[in-house]
Structures are given as C-alpha cells and as structure tokens.
N, C-alpha and C positions, 0 to 999 in steps of 0.2 A: 423619553420624548425630546426631540431636538429643539423644537420651537413651536410657539403658538401659530406662527405663519404656516408651518408644515402641517400642523394638525388641521387647520382650516382647509388647506389644499386637499388633504386626505379625505376629509368629510365631503368636500365638494366633488372630488373625482369619483369616489366610491359610490356615493348616492346618485350621482349623475349617470354612472355606468349601469346602476340598477334600473333607473328610469329608462335608459336607452334599451336595455334588455327587454323590458316590458313592451316597448314600442316595436322592437324586432319580432317578438312573439306575436303581437297583434297583426303585423304584416304577414307573417308566415302562416297564420291561422285566421284567414278572413271570414270564414263561415262560423267561427266559434264566438259565443257571447264574450265581450271584452270587459264586462263589469268587474270581474275579479282582477284583471290586469290594471284597470283604472283605480281600483281600491288600493292596490300595491303602490301605484304612482302617488296617490294622495298621501298614503302613509309615509312614503319616502320623503315627500316634501315637508310634511309635518315634522318628521324626525330631523330633517336638515335644519328647519327653523329653530327647533328646540335646542339642538346641539350648538348651533352658532350663537344663540342667545346665551347659553351657559358659558361658552368660550369668551364672549365679550363682556361677561360680568366683571365688575370692578369691585375693589375693596374686599378682597378675599384674604383670610388670615393665613391659610396654608395652601399656597399656590400649587405646590408639587402634588399634594393629595387631591386637590380639586381637579387638576388636569388629568391625573391618572384615573380618577373616577369617570371623567368625561370619555377618556379613551376606552375604558372598559365598556361603558354604555354604548358607545359608537360601534365597537366590535360586535356586541351582542345584537344590536339593532340590525346591523348589516347582515349578519348571519341569519337572523330571523327572516329578513326580507328575501334573501337568496333562497332560503328553503321554500318560501311561498311561491317564488317564481318557478322553482323546480317542480312544484306540485301542480302547476297549471296544466 
C-alpha cells in the first residue's frame, strides 16, 4: 500500500462505481423492482462508512498490519457487491 490517501481514494472510487452501476441497472430495467439494487446501494454506503472509519482510526500499534487488513476487507466487500450486481 502506497499511502493512506490512496487507500481512501480507492475505497471512494470503487464503491462509487458500484453505486453508479446500480443506478445504471435501474435505468436500463425500468419495469423491474429496484429493491435489490437499492439494498446493494445501502450496503455499499454502509461499507464505505465502516472502512473510512477504520482508516481514520488513531493510536494503532501495528499500522502496516492494520491497513493490510483494511485492504483485504475492502477487496472482499467490493467483490461481494459486484457479484450481487451481476446477479440482478
């Protein structure tokens, strides 16, 4: 990981793209119920808030391990959300 700043940007961009993809799906499928897409958007926002809170946490003993764990959690959450979008 290069920096905390880049990690924050990655989290913001990837989760923002996931939310945008949900909106595009909703626009392309106007007759389909959008509750599932809205649930994915809510989950992405919740994930964003949780990850940013962990990134901004102070007084960490082992910063390298802390940020590596955040990065792993971020990747798994993003993959999970993308799989949910693909199943819409």
